[in-house]
N, C-alpha and C positions, 0 to 999 in steps of 0.2 A: 578581822576578816569580814567583808560585807556580804550580805545575803542577796541573791539575785532578786530583782523586782519581779513580781508576778506580772505576766502579760495578760492583757484583757482578751477575752475570747472574741474572735472575729464574728461579726454578725453573719448569719446565714443569708445567702442571696435569695431574694424573693423569686418564687417560680415565675417564669415568663408567661405573660398572658397569652392565651390561645389566640391565633390570628382570626380576625373577623372574616368569615367567608364573604366573597364579593357578592354584591347584589346582582339581581338579574340584569339591571340596567348597566352596571359596570361590565358584566360579561359581554353584553351586546356591544358596548363601546369597544372593548378589546378585540372582539371578533371583527367588527367593522373596520377598526384601525389596521388589523392584520391584512384584511382583504384589500383595503386601499393601498397598503404598502406593496402587496404582491402585484396588484394591477399596475402600479407605477413602475415597478421593476421590469415587468413584462414589456410595458410601453417603451421604457428607456433603452432596453436591450433588444427586445424582439423586433420592434418596428424598424430601427436602423439596420439590423442584421438582415431582415427580410428585404428591405429596400436594396441593400448591397447585392443580395443574391439575384434579385430580379434585374437590377441594372447590369450586373456582370453577364447574365444570360442574354440580355438584349444587345449588349456590346459585342459579345461573341458572335451572335447571329448576324449583326450588322456587318462585322468584319468579314464573315464568311460570304455574305451577299456581295460586298464590295470586291472581295477576292474573285468570286465567280464572274462578276461584271467586268473587272479589268483584265482578267486572264483570258476572256473571250477574244477570239481573233475575228476580224471583220466587223461588219456593221450590225448594229442592233436596231431592229424595227421599232419605230416610235419616234416621238419628238424629244430632242434634247431638253433638259430642264431650262426653266426661265433664267436661272443663274448662269448656266453655260451660254445661253443665247446672248445674255447681256455682256458677259465677260469677253466673249469672242466676237461680239457685234454681228450676230447673224439673225436678223429679224425675219423669221419665216412668214410667208403670206398666210393669212387666216385660212384660206381655202386650199392650202397645200395638201397633197395626198401622196401615198407611197413614200412617207418620210422615213428615213433611216439615218443613223449617226454613229460615230465612233470617236472617242477621245483618247489621245495619248499624252503622257506627261513624263518629263524627266527634268533633271536639274537645270538643263539649258533651254529647252524649247517645249512648248505645249501646243498641241494641234487639235482642232475639232474638224472632223470630216462629216459633211452633211450632204445628203442627196434628197431631192423631192421633185414632184411634178406639180405644175401650176398652169394657169392660163396665161395667154399673152399679156393681158392687162395687168395681172398680178406680177408677172415677170418685170414689166416696166416699173411698177411700184417698188419691187424688191431692189432693182438696180438703182433706183433713184436715191435709196438710202446711202449709196456709195458715191453719189454725185454723177451717176452715169445713166445712159439710156440704152435701149436695145440696139440702137445704131452704133454705139461704142464697142459692141462686141466684134472683135476682129475675126473675120471669116477664115475658117481653116486652121484656127489657132487653138491648141490645147494648152492651157496654162497650168495644168496640174502635172507635176513631174512624174516620171516613171516610178520613182521610189514611193511617192505618195499613192500612186495607183496600186502598187503591189500591197500596200498596207490594207487596203479595203477590198481588193479584188476588182477594182474598176478596170475596164478595158476599153479605151477610146479608139482602138483599131477597128472596132466593129460599129455598125449602124452609123449614126452621124447624119448629115454633115455637122461638124463641130465648129463652135466659135467661142471666143473667150476674152477675158480681160483680167488685169491684175489691179487691185486697189491697194496701193502701197501706202503705209503709214509708218511714222517714226516709232521706234520702240519706246515704251512697252505696249503701245497700241498694236492690235493685230493687223497683219497683212492678209488680204483675201485673194485667193486664186479661184476664179469662177469660170467654169466651162459649161456650155449650154448646147443642147440640140433642140431645134424647134420643129415640130411635126406639122404636116399639112392640116391636121385636125384642129389646130389652134392651141395645142398644149405644148409646154416646154419641159424638158428634163434638165434639171439644174444640179450641178455638182459644185460644192464649195469646200475649199480647204482654208481654214482660218489658222494662221500661225502666229503665236505670241511668244516673244522673247523678253523675259523680265529684264 
């Protein structure tokens, strides 16, 4: 019968050394690193979120402005934008006054209605852009249809005398119906409907 071999006693683990407290410089670096991390997080999350909020607010306001603008009936006092004038090919005279306009759009046809006052000389310049002269205006002719008159509230049954012409162009270029009354004072009241069919 064999005797069990004695086991050697396990050595006792040495006590763990106490952690060295961080120096003041290390603490500063840690605090600085945490501040930088917090600032980066704020910039990465906060700035885009703020931008989205501002952008959404502006978009909502812009949509409301457009809705008010396009839901209005009749003419708006003021000049059409340069883009509108370029698209519809309505180059208003520089000295035009009492300018008003209205635009309608649907999937089939877009129209720009414009009225203004100008001088006889500027009327000639305006008509020249369509290859016409004041003499080309047909006396007694109203070229703007009753339907288009009802959109803006124009009434060519009053005042006058009226004269007009139509500047026809192939689609998608706009066609212009121009009706004018000329006053003895040397001014002309001009009404234009530019119709564009894509």
